Structure formats: C-alpha cells, structure tokens
N, C-alpha and C positions, 0 to 999 in steps of 0.2 A: 084449488090450485089453478093459477092462470095458464092459458095456453101459451106455448112458446111462440115467438114471432115467426112470421112466414119467411121461409128461405126463398129469395127471389133469384131465379136462375135465368141467365141469358143463353138462348140456344142459337147456334150458328150451324148451317148446313154448308158443307164445302162443295156444293154443286149449284150451278145456276139453273139447271133443268127444273122446270116446274113440277114434273112428274118423277123426280129422282127418288130412289129408294131412301136416300138419306134425309130428304125433306120429309118423306112419309114417316121415317123413324122418329124425327123430331116431333111431328104432330102426334104420333102415338105416345111419345114420352110426355107431352103436355097433357094428353088424355089420362095416362096412367100414373101421373105424379101423386105421391102420397099426400095425405092431409098435411097442411103446413108448408107446402112447396107450390110455388107458382112458376111456370115456365113461359117466358116471353121469347118469341122467335124473331131474331133480327133478319130482315129479308131485303137488305140493301146492298149485298156484296157486289151485285152487278153495277152499281153506281160508283164503286170505288175505282179510281183510275189506277193504271199500273204505277207501281211505286217509283217516284222520281223526287229526290230531295229538292230539286230545283223548283218544284211546284209550290213549295212552302214559301210564303212571303212572311218574313219575320218568324214568328212561332205559330202561325195559323195553319190549319189543315183544311183540305177540301171538306165540304159540308157533310158528306156521307161518312168520311173518316172521323170527323169530330163527333158525329152522332154515335158511331160505334165506340169510340173511346169513352164518351160520357156514359153509355149504357153498360160497358164493361165495368167502369169504376162504380156505378150505382148498384150493380148486381152483387149478390152474396156469393155466387158461383157461376161458372160457365159450363155449358154442355155442348161439346162439339160432335157433330155427326159428319164423318168424312167418308167419301169414296176413296178408292185407291186408283191412281193413274200412274201407269208405268212403275209400279212397285213403290210409290211414294205419295206425298201430299199433293192434292190438286193445287195448281197454280193460283186459282182464285182465292183459296183459303190461306195459302202462304202469303200472298200479296196483302191480304187484309191484316194478317198478323204483323207483317213487316211495317205497314203503315201505322197500325195502332200502337206498336211498340216504340215508336220514335219518342225521344225526349221532348218536352220535359214530362216527368212523372208517368212513365209507361204503366198502364193499368193492370198488367198481368202479375206484377210483383206481389207475391203472397196470396194470390187469388186461387181458391179451390177450383179445380178443373176436372171434368170427367169427359172421356173420349169414348165414342161408340162409332160404329159404322156398319153399313149394309152394302152388299155386293152380289152380283149374280154368281160370282165365283165361289169356290169352296172355302177359302180362307177368310172371307168376310172383312177385308181391309186391315188385316193384322199388320202388314208392313207399313202402311201409311200411318196407322195409330202409333207404332213405335217410333217412326220419324217425328211425329208431332211431340211425342214425349221428349225427344232430344231437343227440339226447338224450345220447349218450355223450361228445360234445365237452365239454359242461358238467361231466360226471362224471369226466373225464379217463380214460375207458376207452379202451384202445388197440385200436381196431377194425382188423382186417386188411382192407386195401384189395382185394387180389386173391389168389387168384381169387374170383369171386363165383359163387353158386349161386342161380338163380332158376328153379325147376321150374315151367314153364308147362304148361297142359293136363295137370295132374297125374292126372286120371282115366285117361289113356292110359299112364301111367308106373308106376302102382301097380296090383296086382291087388285083388280083392275082399277079401282078407284083410289088405290094407295093406302087402304086401311090394313093395319097389321092384324091378320086373322089367325095366325098360328098361335095356339094357346100356350105352348111351351115357351115360345119366344116372348110372348106377352109377360109371362111369369118372370123370365130372365130380366126383361127390361124393368119390371116392377122392383125386383130385388136390387138391380143396379141403381135405380133412383132412390131407394131407401138407403143404400150405401152412400150415395152423394149427399143426401140430407144429413146423415150422421157425420160425414166428413166435413161438410160446411159448418155444421153446428159446433163441432169440435174445434175447428180453426177459428171460429168466431169468438170463442172464449178467451 
C-alpha cells in the first residue's frame, strides 16, 4: 500500500518576539509532527505593513502579504500559535489575517486550521483562541474543534533556549498534531 501524501502545514506565530513562547511552541510542533506531516513556519509577519487598502495598487499586495497569501494557498492546513494580548488576538496576527483575507480569492476559505497558544498565565491563551475562531467563521476557515492546546504557565514548560521540555505537554501537542493531520486528510477528500 502506498504512503499517503504529506500534509503540508503552514505555521504562524502571533508574536514578533524571537524568544516568544508561541514561536517556541511552533518549533516544538515542527519537531513533534507525525509521519506524513511537514510544518513550515512563516516568519515574515514583522514585514507586513499595517492594513491599509490604499496601499494596494490595482490588485497587487505588498511582497510579504503576497508571500503569505501564496503560502496559505499552497498549504494543506494552517497552524496558528497565538499569545493573548488584553484578552484577545495580538494585533500583528489580526493584521496579517486582515491583509491575507482581502479579495480576490481569499486563501482561508475551506482551509483546515488548528489553533494553539502558550502563555505565562494559567489560561494559556484561551480567550485569544476563541476570538480567532470567530474571525475564521466569517472567512470560512475550517477550525479544528478538538483537541485544543492551551499551554498555561509556559515558563515552566519551556527551557531557557525555548525547547518544550514538559513531557505531558509534548504528548498533548503530539495528539493535537495527529488530530490536525486527520482533520486535514478528511477535508482533502
């Protein structure tokens, strides 16, 4: 029996900080991805200008935005790792979504999406994740409902170099990624 094709996942961290827990969570996800899944991390959110429709000439987008749109379109699924700022989605992540979602052919439509997050707080970005779900309802992004990953007290789960060292959390992330693979394969059919 032939192996199933690889599920290509585009990962986005909703933080610009190089040492953010959410960037670390994405790197851990790439390391823990199940066989048949490849996670590529998009690391250009800082190059995306503040959303301004006047910046578009005709139908063109700024280069980083076009790159993001192309990569979303090419991916089989998205993996978002978001911090929580003031009980909601970080501006840099919402800005990228706003830019990428502009017509023509917004790339989130029908795209399998998984959301995770890490935070020093106890709730582990729960409110931001639920707000992202609301955003994707309008965009018809197909957000995976379960399992969920909300890494609370992240400072105790990652080491000083940003490696996810907590074994229970690693197991949760592995189960989450297996769920994303199944979700993406189901929606691919």
